[in-house]
PAZAPA-4460 file (N, C-alpha, C; in steps of 0.05 Angstrom, whole numbers, plus 32768, in hexadecimal, padded with zeros to 4 digits):
% residues 329
    n_x    n_y    n_z   ca_x   ca_y   ca_z    c_x    c_y    c_z   seq   type   mol
   8338   7D2F   7D12   8335   7D4C   7D16   8334   7D64   7D03     1      X     A
   834A   7D58   7CF1   834C   7D6E   7CDD   8337   7D75   7CCB     2      X     A
   832B   7D58   7CCC   8311   7D57   7CB4   82F7   7D67   7CC2     3      X     A
   82FD   7D6B   7CDC   82E0   7D7C   7CE7   82E4   7D97   7CE7     4      X     A
   82FA   7DA0   7CE0   8302   7DBD   7CE5   82F1   7DC9   7CCE     5      X     A
   82F3   7DC9   7CB9   82E0   7DD2   7CA5   82C1   7DCF   7CAD     6      X     A
   82BB   7DBF   7CB5   829F   7DC1   7CC4   8298   7DCC   7CD0     7      X     A
   82A6   7DCC   7CE2   82A7   7DDF   7CFC   82A1   7E00   7CF5     8      X     A
   82B3   7E01   7CE0   82B4   7E22   7CD2   82A0   7E29   7CC4     9      X     A
   829B   7E15   7CBB   827C   7E18   7CA9   8265   7E1B   7CBA    10      X     A
   8260   7E10   7CD1   824F   7E11   7CEC   8250   7E2E   7CF4    11      X     A
   826D   7E37   7CF5   826E   7E4D   7D08   8264   7E65   7CF7    12      X     A
   8267   7E64   7CE1   8269   7E78   7CCD   8245   7E7A   7CC4    13      X     A
   8239   7E69   7CBE   8221   7E68   7CC4   8213   7E73   7CD9    14      X     A
   821C   7E6D   7CED   820F   7E7C   7D0A   8216   7E9B   7D06    15      X     A
   8226   7E9E   7D07   822B   7EC1   7D02   821A   7ECD   7CEB    16      X     A
   8212   7EC4   7CD6   8202   7EC8   7CC4   81DF   7ECF   7CCF    17      X     A
   81DE   7EBA   7CE5   81BD   7EBC   7CEA   81BC   7ED9   7CFD    18      X     A
   81A6   7EDE   7D00   8199   7EF6   7D0A   819A   7EF4   7D26    19      X     A
   819B   7F0A   7D34   81A6   7F04   7D59   818C   7EFF   7D5A    20      X     A
   818B   7EEE   7D76   816D   7EED   7D7F   815F   7F04   7D8A    21      X     A
   8147   7EFF   7D86   8137   7F24   7D8E   8137   7F21   7DAE    22      X     A
   8139   7F37   7DB1   8139   7F39   7DD3   8122   7F33   7DDF    23      X     A
   8124   7F2D   7DFF   8112   7F1E   7E06   80FB   7F30   7E10    24      X     A
   80E0   7F27   7E03   80CA   7F32   7E04   80BE   7F3C   7E29    25      X     A
   80B7   7F57   7E27   80AE   7F5A   7E4C   8091   7F48   7E4E    26      X     A
   808C   7F38   7E59   807D   7F26   7E58   806A   7F2B   7E7B    27      X     A
   8074   7F3E   7E8B   8063   7F46   7EA1   805B   7F60   7E9E    28      X     A
   8041   7F63   7EAC   8033   7F86   7EAC   804C   7F91   7EBE    29      X     A
   8047   7FAC   7EBF   8060   7FBC   7EC3   8050   7FCC   7EDF    30      X     A
   8064   7FDA   7EF3   805A   7FEC   7F05   806D   8002   7F00    31      X     A
   8068   801F   7EFB   807F   8032   7EF3   8072   8043   7F0F    32      X     A
   808F   8050   7F17   8091   8061   7F2F   809B   807B   7F2F    33      X     A
   8090   8090   7F31   8099   80AC   7F24   80A0   80B8   7F3D    34      X     A
   80AC   80D4   7F3E   80AB   80E2   7F54   80CD   80EA   7F5D    35      X     A
   80D7   80EC   7F75   80E8   80F5   7F80   80F9   80E2   7F9F    36      X     A
   8103   80E9   7FAB   811B   80DB   7FBD   810A   80CD   7FD5    37      X     A
   80DF   80D0   7FCE   80D5   80BE   7FE1   80D4   80A2   7FD3    38      X     A
   80C8   80AB   7FBB   80C9   808F   7FA5   80E0   8086   7FA2    39      X     A
   80F8   8090   7FA4   8116   8082   7F99   8119   8078   7FB7    40      X     A
   8102   8077   7FCE   810D   8069   7FE1   8122   806F   7FFA    41      X     A
   8126   808B   7FF0   8140   8091   8006   812B   8099   8027    42      X     A
   813F   8094   8035   813A   8098   8055   8130   8075   8060    43      X     A
   812E   805C   804E   8126   804A   8052   8144   8034   8052    44      X     A
   8146   8027   8063   8165   8014   8069   816E   800D   804D    45      X     A
   8155   7FFF   8043   8160   7FFB   8027   8148   8004   8016    46      X     A
   8159   8019   8001   8142   8029   7FF1   8132   8018   7FD7    47      X     A
   8146   8003   7FD6   8135   7FF7   7FC2   811A   7FEB   7FC6    48      X     A
   8120   7FCF   7FE4   810E   7FC2   7FE8   8105   7FCE   7FFD    49      X     A
   8108   7FDE   8010   80F9   7FEB   8022   80EC   8009   8023    50      X     A
   80F0   800A   800A   80E3   8026   8009   80C3   8024   7FFF    51      X     A
   80B3   8031   8001   809D   8033   7FF9   808F   8029   7FD7    52      X     A
   80A0   8034   7FC7   80A1   801B   7FB0   80A5   8005   7FAB    53      X     A
   80BF   7FFA   7FB5   80C8   7FE1   7FB4   80AD   7FCD   7FC3    54      X     A
   80A6   7FDD   7FDD   8096   7FCB   7FF2   807A   7FC7   7FD9    55      X     A
   8075   7FDB   7FCD   805E   7FDC   7FC4   8061   7FC3   7FAB    56      X     A
   806A   7FC6   7F98   8074   7FB1   7F89   8077   7F9B   7F93    57      X     A
   808A   7F90   7FA5   8085   7F73   7FB3   806E   7F6E   7FBA    58      X     A
   8057   7F7F   7FC8   803F   7F77   7FD2   8027   7F6B   7FB8    59      X     A
   8031   7F7C   7FAC   8021   7F7D   7F91   8028   7F5E   7F84    60      X     A
   803B   7F5E   7F7C   8049   7F41   7F74   803B   7F30   7F7D    61      X     A
   803F   7F2C   7F99   8037   7F15   7FA9   8016   7F11   7FA9    62      X     A
   800A   7F2B   7FA5   7FEF   7F24   7FAB   7FDF   7F12   7F9A    63      X     A
   7FBD   7F16   7F94   7FB4   7F08   7F85   7FB1   7F0F   7F67    64      X     A
   7FBB   7F2C   7F64   7FAD   7F36   7F49   7FCC   7F29   7F35    65      X     A
   7FEC   7F29   7F42   7FFC   7F2B   7F39   800F   7F11   7F42    66      X     A
   8002   7F02   7F4C   801C   7EEC   7F53   8022   7ED9   7F41    67      X     A
   800B   7ED9   7F2D   800E   7EC5   7F13   8019   7ECE   7EFF    68      X     A
   8018   7EEC   7F00   801D   7EF9   7EE5   8034   7F0A   7EE9    69      X     A
   803B   7F11   7EFD   8059   7F21   7F01   8054   7F36   7F01    70      X     A
   8066   7F49   7F0D   8065   7F67   7F08   807A   7F6F   7F0D    71      X     A
   8087   7F83   7EF1   809C   7F89   7EEE   80A1   7FA5   7EFB    72      X     A
   80B1   7FB1   7F04   80B4   7FD1   7F13   80C8   7FE1   7F04    73      X     A
   80C3   7FEE   7EFE   80D4   8002   7EF4   80CE   8025   7F07    74      X     A
   80E7   8021   7F18   80E4   803E   7F27   80F4   8055   7F1E    75      X     A
   80E1   8071   7F0C   80F0   8078   7F00   8100   809A   7F10    76      X     A
   80F4   8092   7F2C   80F9   80AB   7F39   811A   80B5   7F44    77      X     A
   8116   80CB   7F48   8134   80D0   7F52   812E   80E8   7F68    78      X     A
   8147   80E7   7F7D   8149   8100   7F8F   8148   811A   7F89    79      X     A
   813D   8129   7F93   813E   8147   7F85   8129   8151   7F77    80      X     A
   8118   8140   7F63   810C   8145   7F50   80F4   8150   7F52    81      X     A
   80E9   8168   7F4C   80D7   8174   7F46   80C2   8172   7F37    82      X     A
   80AA   8181   7F3A   8095   8178   7F28   80A8   8180   7F07    83      X     A
   80B0   8193   7F05   80B5   81A3   7EEB   80CC   818B   7EE0    84      X     A
   80DD   817C   7EF2   80F1   8168   7EE6   80DD   8152   7EDA    85      X     A
   80C4   8145   7EE2   80B1   8136   7ED8   80BB   8138   7EBA    86      X     A
   80B0   814F   7EB7   80AB   815B   7E95   80C0   815E   7E8A    87      X     A
   80D4   815F   7E8E   80EE   8168   7E7B   80F1   814A   7E61    88      X     A
   80FA   815B   7E55   8106   8148   7E37   8110   8131   7E44    89      X     A
   810A   811D   7E3B   811B   80FF   7E46   8116   80FC   7E65    90      X     A
   8102   810D   7E72   80FE   810B   7E97   80ED   80F8   7E9D    91      X     A
   80E1   80EF   7EAC   80DC   80DB   7EB6   80BA   80D0   7EAA    92      X     A
   80AD   80E6   7EA0   8092   80DE   7E96   809A   80D7   7E81    93      X     A
   80AD   80EF   7E67   80B9   80DE   7E4C   80BB   80BD   7E4F    94      X     A
   80D6   80B1   7E65   80D8   8096   7E64   80C6   8084   7E6C    95      X     A
   80AE   8094   7E7D   8096   807D   7E82   8086   8077   7E6D    96      X     A
   807D   8094   7E5F   8070   808E   7E45   807E   807E   7E2D    97      X     A
   8097   807B   7E2E   80A9   8068   7E16   80A6   804F   7E1E    98      X     A
   80A8   804E   7E3F   80A8   802A   7E4B   8085   801F   7E42    99      X     A
   8076   8036   7E44   805B   8026   7E41   8058   8022   7E24   100      X     A
   805E   8036   7E14   805C   803B   7DF3   806D   801A   7DF0   101      X     A
   807D   801A   7DF3   8088   7FFB   7DEA   807D   7FE6   7DFA   102      X     A
   8075   7FE3   7E0C   805E   7FD2   7E19   804D   7FD1   7E05   103      X     A
   803A   7FE2   7DFE   8021   7FDF   7DEF   8028   7FCE   7DD1   104      X     A
   8044   7FDC   7DC6   804A   7FD7   7DA6   805B   7FBD   7DAE   105      X     A
   8059   7FAB   7DCC   8066   7F89   7DCA   8054   7F74   7DBF   106      X     A
   8052   7F6B   7DB1   803F   7F5D   7DA3   803E   7F3F   7DAB   107      X     A
   805D   7F42   7DBD   8058   7F1F   7DC3   804D   7F1D   7DD9   108      X     A
   8041   7F29   7DE8   8035   7F2D   7E01   801C   7F38   7E04   109      X     A
   8006   7F34   7E13   7FF5   7F41   7E14   7FEE   7F4B   7E29   110      X     A
   8003   7F46   7E3E   7FF7   7F4B   7E55   8015   7F57   7E67   111      X     A
   8024   7F6A   7E56   8041   7F74   7E64   8036   7F99   7E60   112      X     A
   8020   7F9B   7E65   801F   7FBE   7E5F   8022   7FC4   7E84   113      X     A
   8021   7FE2   7E7F   802D   7FE8   7E96   800C   7FF4   7EA1   114      X     A
   8005   7FE3   7EBE   7FEE   7FE9   7ECC   7FF6   7FF6   7EE5   115      X     A
   8004   8002   7EF0   8002   8014   7F02   801A   8029   7F02   116      X     A
   800F   8043   7F0B   8029   804F   7F04   8017   8066   7F20   117      X     A
   8035   806A   7F38   8034   8075   7F4D   8045   8090   7F4B   118      X     A
   8044   80A4   7F56   8048   80C0   7F56   804E   80CE   7F6F   119      X     A
   8061   80D3   7F77   8065   80EC   7F8E   807C   8104   7F88   120      X     A
   8073   811A   7F8F   8080   8132   7F85   807A   814B   7F94   121      X     A
   808B   815C   7F95   8081   8172   7FA0   8093   817D   7FB8   122      X     A
   809B   816D   7FC0   80AF   8178   7FD8   80C3   8187   7FD1   123      X     A
   80D4   8183   7FBA   80E1   818E   7FB5   80E1   81AC   7FA9   124      X     A
   80C9   81AA   7F94   80BA   81C5   7F95   80BC   81D4   7FA3   125      X     A
   80AE   81C4   7FC1   80AB   81E0   7FD6   80C6   81E6   7FDF   126      X     A
   80E0   81DC   7FE5   80F9   81DB   7FEC   8108   81F0   7FD5   127      X     A
   80FA   81F5   7FC1   810D   81FB   7FB1   8108   821A   7FB3   128      X     A
   80F3   8225   7FC5   80EA   8243   7FD0   8107   824C   7FDF   129      X     A
   8113   8233   7FE9   8124   8238   8003   8142   8237   7FF7   130      X     A
   8146   823E   7FD6   8160   823F   7FD4   816D   8257   7FDC   131      X     A
   8187   8258   7FD3   8196   8278   7FDE   818C   8292   7FDB   132      X     A
   8187   828F   7FBF   8176   82AB   7FBA   8161   82B1   7FC1   133      X     A
   814C   82A2   7FCF   8135   82A0   7FD8   812D   82B5   7FE2   134      X     A
   8118   82C2   7FDD   8112   82D8   7FF3   80FF   82CE   800F   135      X     A
   80FA   82B8   8009   80F2   82A8   8029   80FC   829E   8038   136      X     A
   8116   82A3   8030   8132   8297   8044   8132   82BF   8059   137      X     A
   8132   82CA   8050   8131   82E6   805D   8118   82F0   806B   138      X     A
   8106   82ED   805C   80EA   82ED   8068   80D6   82DC   805A   139      X     A
   80CD   82CC   806A   80B5   82B8   805A   809A   82C3   805C   140      X     A
   809B   82D9   806B   807F   82E8   806A   807E   8304   8055   141      X     A
   8099   8306   8044   8098   8316   8039   807F   8313   8022   142      X     A
   807B   8321   8008   8065   8323   7FEF   8077   8317   7FE0   143      X     A
   8095   8318   7FDC   809F   8308   7FCC   80A4   82EC   7FCF   144      X     A
   80A0   82E6   7FE5   80A8   82CC   7FF1   808B   82C1   7FE8   145      X     A
   8070   82CA   7FEF   805A   82C5   7FEA   8053   82BF   7FCB   146      X     A
   805D   82D2   7FBB   8057   82D7   7F9A   8067   82BF   7F9A   147      X     A
   8082   82AF   7FA2   808F   8298   7F95   8082   8287   7F9E   148      X     A
   8076   8285   7FBC   8064   8275   7FC7   804E   8261   7FBA   149      X     A
   8044   8276   7FA8   8022   8274   7FA4   802A   826E   7F80   150      X     A
   8046   8281   7F78   804D   826F   7F60   8056   8249   7F57   151      X     A
   8061   824D   7F6E   8073   8231   7F77   8054   821B   7F6E   152      X     A
   8043   8222   7F83   8029   820D   7F8C   8018   8212   7F6D   153      X     A
   8016   8226   7F5B   800A   822A   7F41   801D   8214   7F2C   154      X     A
   8033   8217   7F32   8048   820B   7F21   8043   81E6   7F20   155      X     A
   8043   81E4   7F45   803C   81C5   7F48   8029   81BE   7F3B   156      X     A
   8014   81CF   7F41   7FF8   81C5   7F31   7FFA   81C5   7F19   157      X     A
   8000   81CE   7F07   8002   81D0   7EE9   8013   81B5   7EE1   158      X     A
   802A   81B3   7EF1   803F   8199   7EE4   802C   8180   7EED   159      X     A
   801E   8182   7F07   8016   8168   7F07   7FF7   8165   7EFA   160      X     A
   7FED   8174   7EEC   7FD7   816E   7EDD   7FE5   816A   7EBE   161      X     A
   7FFF   8174   7EB9   8007   816C   7E9A   8012   8152   7EA1   162      X     A
   8019   8144   7EB4   8029   812F   7EBB   800C   8119   7EB6   163      X     A
   7FFB   811E   7ECC   7FE4   810F   7EC6   7FDB   8107   7EAC   164      X     A
   7FD5   8123   7E9B   7FCA   8119   7E80   7FE0   810A   7E73   165      X     A
   7FFB   8110   7E71   8006   80FA   7E64   8002   80E1   7E69   166      X     A
   8001   80D7   7E84   800C   80C7   7E8A   7FEB   80B3   7E8C   167      X     A
   7FCF   80C4   7E86   7FC0   80B7   7E7D   7FBC   80AF   7E62   168      X     A
   7FCA   80C3   7E4D   7FC5   80BD   7E34   7FD9   80A8   7E2B   169      X     A
   7FEC   80A6   7E3B   8000   8090   7E31   7FF2   806A   7E3E   170      X     A
   7FE7   8076   7E4B   7FDF   805A   7E5C   7FC4   805F   7E65   171      X     A
   7FAB   8066   7E59   7F90   8069   7E68   7F8C   8053   7E76   172      X     A
   7F92   803B   7E75   7F83   801F   7E84   7F97   8026   7EA4   173      X     A
   7FB2   8034   7E9F   7FBA   802C   7EC1   7FAD   8033   7ED4   174      X     A
   7FB4   802D   7EED   7FAF   8039   7F08   7FBD   804E   7F14   175      X     A
   7FBB   8067   7F0D   7FD1   8084   7F15   7FC9   8089   7F32   176      X     A
   7FDD   8087   7F42   7FDB   808B   7F60   7FE9   80AA   7F68   177      X     A
   7FE0   80B9   7F70   7FEF   80D0   7F7A   7FEF   80D0   7F94   178      X     A
   8004   80D7   7FA2   800E   80D7   7FBD   800F   80F3   7FC8   179      X     A
   7FFD   80FD   7FDD   8007   8118   7FE4   8022   8115   7FFF   180      X     A
   8023   812F   8009   803E   812E   8019   8036   8135   8037   181      X     A
   8044   8122   804A   8044   8121   8066   805C   8136   8072   182      X     A
   8050   8144   8088   8063   815B   808E   8079   814E   809F   183      X     A
   8093   8147   809A   80A8   813D   80AC   80AA   814D   80C4   184      X     A
   80A0   8163   80D1   8096   816D   80ED   8088   816A   80FC   185      X     A
   8078   8155   80ED   8059   8154   80FC   805E   8144   8118   186      X     A
   805C   814E   812C   8058   8141   8144   8072   8142   8158   187      X     A
   8083   8155   814D   809B   8161   815F   8097   8172   8170   188      X     A
   8082   817F   8167   8077   8193   8180   8080   81AF   8170   189      X     A
   807A   81BE   8183   8080   81E5   817A   8072   81EE   8162   190      X     A
   8075   8205   8166   8064   8211   814B   8073   8204   8139   191      X     A
   808C   8200   812D   8091   81F9   8112   8080   81E0   810F   192      X     A
   807D   81D3   811D   806E   81BE   8114   804E   81C2   8106   193      X     A
   8040   81CF   8113   802D   81D7   8107   802A   81EB   80F1   194      X     A
   8039   8203   80F2   8044   8211   80D9   8049   8206   80C2   195      X     A
   8061   81E7   80C9   8065   81D7   80AF   804B   81C6   80A3   196      X     A
   803F   81C2   80B8   8023   81B6   80B1   800F   81BB   809D   197      X     A
   8010   81DA   809B   8004   81F4   808E   8010   81F2   8070   198      X     A
   8029   81F0   8074   803A   81F2   8059   8039   81DA   8049   199      X     A
   8035   81C3   8051   8035   81A9   8045   8013   81AA   803B   200      X     A
   8003   81B7   8045   7FE7   81B3   8041   7FE5   81C8   8028   201      X     A
   7FF3   81E2   8029   7FF4   81E4   8008   7FF8   81D6   7FF4   202      X     A
   800E   81C3   7FF5   8018   81B9   7FE2   8008   81A3   7FDF   203      X     A
   7FFC   8191   7FF9   7FE7   817D   7FF1   7FD0   8192   7FD8   204      X     A
   7FC8   81A1   7FE4   7FB2   81AC   7FD8   7FB3   81B4   7FBB   205      X     A
   7FCB   81B9   7FB7   7FD3   81B8   7F92   7FD2   81A2   7F8A   206      X     A
   7FD7   8193   7F91   7FD9   816E   7F91   7FC4   8167   7F86   207      X     A
   7FAE   8168   7F9A   7F96   8161   7F95   7F87   8172   7F7D   208      X     A
   7F8A   818B   7F7D   7F79   8192   7F69   7F83   8193   7F52   209      X     A
   7F9E   818C   7F4E   7FA9   817D   7F33   7F99   8160   7F35   210      X     A
   7F98   8154   7F3F   7F88   8141   7F36   7F73   813C   7F2E   211      X     A
   7F65   8149   7F3F   7F41   8152   7F3B   7F42   8162   7F19   212      X     A
   7F52   8175   7F14   7F58   8186   7EFD   7F5D   8171   7EE4   213      X     A
   7F72   815C   7EF1   7F7D   814C   7ED5   7F67   813A   7ECE   214      X     A
   7F50   8135   7ED5   7F39   8127   7ED7   7F45   810D   7EC4   215      X     A
   7F57   8101   7EC7   7F5D   80EA   7EBD   7F59   80D3   7ED1   216      X     A
   7F4A   80D0   7EE7   7F40   80BB   7EFA   7F59   80B5   7F0A   217      X     A
   7F6E   80C4   7F11   7F87   80BF   7F1B   7F7E   80B6   7F3C   218      X     A
   7F8A   80A7   7F4E   7F7E   80A8   7F69   7F91   80B5   7F84   219      X     A
   7F8A   80C5   7F97   7F94   80D3   7FA2   7F99   80C2   7FB8   220      X     A
   7FB8   80B8   7FC6   7FC0   80B0   7FDE   7FC3   80C2   7FF5   221      X     A
   7FB8   80C2   8006   7FB4   80DB   8024   7FCF   80CD   8032   222      X     A
   7FE5   80D6   8033   7FF8   80D3   8048   7FFB   80DB   805B   223      X     A
   7FF4   80FF   8057   7FF4   810C   806A   7FE3   8106   8089   224      X     A
   7FCE   8104   8081   7FBB   80F9   809F   7FCC   80E0   80AB   225      X     A
   7FD8   80CA   809C   7FE5   80BE   80B8   7FFF   80BD   80C1   226      X     A
   8010   80D1   80B5   8022   80E0   80C0   8023   80EF   80D2   227      X     A
   800D   80FE   80D4   8006   8112   80E6   8009   810D   8103   228      X     A
   8016   8117   810C   8026   8114   8129   8034   80FC   812D   229      X     A
   803B   80F4   811B   804E   80DB   811D   806A   80DF   810A   230      X     A
   8077   80F2   8106   8089   80F0   80FD   80A5   80ED   8108   231      X     A
   80A5   80ED   8129   80BE   80E4   8131   80C3   80C3   8131   232      X     A
   80A2   80B4   8122   80A5   8095   8124   80B2   808A   8108   233      X     A
   80A2   80A5   80F2   80A3   8098   80DF   80B6   80A7   80C7   234      X     A
   80C1   80BD   80D7   80DD   80CA   80C1   80F5   80C7   80CA   235      X     A
   8107   80C1   80B8   8124   80B8   80BD   8135   80C7   80D1   236      X     A
   814D   80BE   80D3   815F   80D3   80DD   8163   80F1   80CB   237      X     A
   815F   80EB   80B7   8165   810A   80AD   8154   8118   80AF   238      X     A
   813E   8115   80BD   8124   8126   80C3   8111   812E   80A1   239      X     A
   8111   8123   808D   8106   812C   8079   80FB   810E   8071   240      X     A
   810C   80FC   806B   8100   80E4   8058   80F4   80CD   806A   241      X     A
   80DE   80BF   8061   80D3   80A8   8070   80E5   8090   807C   242      X     A
   80E7   8081   8095   80F9   8070   809A   80E9   8055   8092   243      X     A
   80F3   803D   8096   80E6   8026   8096   80C8   8027   8098   244      X     A
   80BA   802C   80B0   80A7   802C   80B5   8099   803F   80A2   245      X     A
   80A7   805E   809C   8092   8068   8090   808D   8061   8072   246      X     A
   80A0   805A   8068   809B   804B   8050   8083   8034   804B   247      X     A
   8087   8021   8063   8076   800F   805E   8059   801A   8068   248      X     A
   8056   8030   807F   8038   803C   8074   8037   8040   805C   249      X     A
   8047   8057   804C   803B   8060   8039   8037   804A   8028   250      X     A
   8042   802C   8023   8044   8015   800B   8027   800C   8015   251      X     A
   8020   800C   802F   8002   8001   802F   7FF2   8014   8028   252      X     A
   7FEB   8032   8030   7FDB   8048   8023   7FD7   803D   7FFF   253      X     A
   7FF1   803F   7FF3   7FED   8038   7FD7   7FE6   8023   7FD2   254      X     A
   7FE9   8009   7FDD   7FDB   7FF3   7FD8   7FBC   7FEF   7FE1   255      X     A
   7FB3   7FFD   7FF8   7F9B   8001   7FFE   7F8E   8017   7FE4   256      X     A
   7F99   802B   7FDA   7F8D   8030   7FC2   7F88   8021   7FB3   257      X     A
   7FA3   8015   7FA7   7FA0   8009   7F8C   7F8C   7FEB   7F90   258      X     A
   7F84   7FEA   7FA5   7F78   7FD1   7FAA   7F5A   7FD6   7FB0   259      X     A
   7F52   7FEC   7FB2   7F39   7FFB   7FBA   7F2A   7FEE   7FD6   260      X     A
   7F3C   7FF7   7FEE   7F3B   7FE2   8003   7F3E   8001   8015   261      X     A
   7F3A   7FFC   8036   7F3F   800F   8049   7F65   7FFF   804D   262      X     A
   7F74   8014   8055   7F93   8009   805E   7F93   8001   807A   263      X     A
   7F95   7FEB   8081   7FA5   7FE6   8099   7FB6   7FF3   80A9   264      X     A
   7FAE   7FFD   80B7   7FC6   8013   80C4   7FCE   8007   80E5   265      X     A
   7FE2   800B   80EB   7FE7   8005   8104   7FD3   8014   811D   266      X     A
   7FD2   800A   812F   7FBC   8019   8142   7FD3   802C   814C   267      X     A
   7FBB   8047   814A   7FC7   8064   8148   7FD0   8074   813B   268      X     A
   7FCD   8067   8121   7FD1   8074   8105   7FB7   8088   80FB   269      X     A
   7FA5   807B   8102   7F8F   8086   80F7   7F8F   80A1   80F9   270      X     A
   7F85   80B3   80E9   7F7E   80CE   80EF   7F75   80D4   810C   271      X     A
   7F7C   80EC   811C   7F6F   80F1   812E   7F51   80F5   812D   272      X     A
   7F3F   80F5   8143   7F25   80FA   8142   7F25   811C   8142   273      X     A
   7F2E   8125   814C   7F2E   813E   8152   7F35   8153   813C   274      X     A
   7F3A   8145   8125   7F3D   815C   810A   7F28   8152   80FD   275      X     A
   7F27   8160   80DD   7F15   815B   80CB   7F1C   816C   80AF   276      X     A
   7F1A   8154   809D   7F21   8164   8084   7F12   8177   807A   277      X     A
   7F1E   818D   806E   7F17   81A5   8065   7F12   81A0   8048   278      X     A
   7F00   81AD   803E   7EFC   81B4   8019   7EFA   81C8   8010   279      X     A
   7F01   81D9   8027   7F08   81F3   8019   7F22   81FF   8008   280      X     A
   7F25   820D   7FF6   7F43   8217   7FF7   7F49   822C   8004   281      X     A
   7F62   8229   800C   7F78   8222   7FFC   7F88   8208   8005   282      X     A
   7F76   81F9   8022   7F84   81E0   8029   7F79   81C9   8014   283      X     A
   7F65   81CB   8008   7F67   81B0   7FFD   7F57   819F   800F   284      X     A
   7F40   818C   8002   7F3C   8177   8012   7F4D   8160   8028   285      X     A
   7F6B   816E   801D   7F7A   8156   802D   7F85   816E   8048   286      X     A
   7F7C   8184   804B   7F7B   8194   8059   7F6F   8195   8077   287      X     A
   7F7B   819B   8093   7F72   8186   80A4   7F6D   81A3   80B4   288      X     A
   7F50   81A4   80C0   7F4E   81C0   80CE   7F42   81B1   80EA   289      X     A
   7F49   81BC   80FF   7F3E   81B6   8119   7F14   81B7   8113   290      X     A
   7F0E   81A5   8123   7EF4   81A1   8124   7EE6   81B8   8135   291      X     A
   7ED9   81C9   8128   7ED3   81DC   813F   7EBE   81D2   815D   292      X     A
   7EC9   81DD   8174   7EAE   81D7   8186   7E97   81D8   8185   293      X     A
   7E79   81CE   8185   7E69   81DD   8186   7E5D   81F5   818D   294      X     A
   7E63   8205   819A   7E5F   8227   81A7   7E70   8232   8191   295      X     A
   7E7C   8223   8186   7E9A   823C   8172   7E92   8237   8158   296      X     A
   7E7E   822A   814A   7E73   8220   812A   7E92   8226   811B   297      X     A
   7E8D   8230   810B   7E98   822D   80F3   7EB1   824B   80F6   298      X     A
   7EA9   825B   8109   7EC1   8271   810B   7EDC   8270   8106   299      X     A
   7EE3   8256   810E   7EFD   8250   810D   7F0E   8255   80F6   300      X     A
   7EFF   824B   80DC   7F0A   8239   80CE   7F11   825B   80B2   301      X     A
   7F06   826D   80B6   7F0B   8284   80A7   7F2D   828C   80B1   302      X     A
   7F2D   828C   80C7   7F3F   829B   80DA   7F5C   8285   80CE   303      X     A
   7F59   826C   80D6   7F6E   8256   80C3   7F72   825B   80AB   304      X     A
   7F5F   8259   809B   7F5F   8262   8077   7F75   827C   807D   305      X     A
   7F6A   8292   8087   7F7C   82A9   807D   7F99   82A6   8088   306      X     A
   7F9B   829C   8098   7FBC   8291   80A0   7FCC   8276   8095   307      X     A
   7FC2   826E   807A   7FC3   8253   806D   7FDB   8256   8060   308      X     A
   7FDE   8273   8051   7FFA   8279   8045   800F   8287   8053   309      X     A
   800E   8293   805F   8021   82A0   8073   802F   8287   8084   310      X     A
   8019   8280   8094   8027   8260   809B   802F   824E   8084   311      X     A
   8026   8249   8071   803B   8235   805E   8052   8249   805B   312      X     A
   8058   825C   805A   8074   826C   8054   8079   8269   8062   313      X     A
   807D   826A   8082   808A   8266   809A   808F   8246   809D   314      X     A
   807C   8235   8093   8082   8215   8090   809F   8212   807D   315      X     A
   809F   8220   8063   80AE   821E   8053   80CF   8225   8063   316      X     A
   80CB   8233   806E   80E5   8235   8081   80EA   8222   8092   317      X     A
   80D2   8220   80A3   80E0   820A   80BB   80E4   81F3   80AC   318      X     A
   80D4   81E3   8092   80E0   81CF   808D   80FB   81CB   807A   319      X     A
   8101   81E6   806A   8115   81E7   805D   8130   81E8   8074   320      X     A
   812F   81F0   808D   813E   81EE   809B   8143   81DD   80A5   321      X     A
   8131   81BE   80AD   813A   81A3   80B0   8149   819B   809C   322      X     A
   813E   81A3   8080   814E   8197   806D   8168   8198   8069   323      X     A
   816B   81B5   8071   8189   81BF   8068   819E   81B5   8084   324      X     A
   8191   81B1   8096   819E   81A7   80AE   81A7   818B   80AA   325      X     A
   8190   817D   80A0   8193   8158   80A2   81AD   815F   8088   326      X     A
   81A7   8169   8074   81BE   816B   805D   81D8   8166   8067   327      X     A
   81D7   8182   8073   81F5   8184   8081   8201   8168   8097   328      X     A
   81F2   815A   809E   81F7   8144   80AB   820A   8130   80A4   329      X     A
***
């Protein structure tokens, strides 16, 4: 035994001099999720697996496109994020770009790039107008509140354009999916329901304009029409975030967009035939206006457009009130 000790010591010394093994290379393609509490999975019974991002990744990984290759998920979203937060140094866009670059430079595998990016943001931009010092809390129809509201929409649009261009520059071959917002009050009845819908449509119009103006081939996922009238069934007990059923519907809409097919929606969740999508600003193509009766022509459209901004401001007050109340639960 004594004779073996010097030999063992020699082997140990040699092992210490050997270089450390390289870090395990990334082998599977990746899906990066960006956004706020919705992408994080808040409202779901298990945010990681029952949130729309986790459900989307799981379905893709089991589908024909990835069942052999695998699909890694990097969810960079965090609750409370605004569109400006995405672009902060070291923020979600920087981290996504770093991950994309690292995978592109990884020579050990030719099939480990970022192929899918989803993004939802805007709800917290909207709720920021309900801060304690906001003029919108005292008078949502004041000139000061209107200026703040329109400025928020402009900033949201600009931030989204910069975000989309950065992502496309980093990963020009990736599918970039942008989601619009639903109204958490839709279907609950009363004036707040109707007014809040106008407010959300202001954000959705800004989001859609950003997707068009960025001109990077990003695709829109329209959540608003599917949730319209169904918030009591699809929104969690906090009255803001989707429940498991809501997240599942969002995942199906994302999957259908990625796969280039019509979404498979439960019966009763198709957009009602009594509305049509409008293309005029400020509501954008995501805005929904009542279909005029034959004897009315389009006479109701200018009136609805004229009240869109004031209604949006009142909608801010309605949604902010629900949000503040839910946080106090």
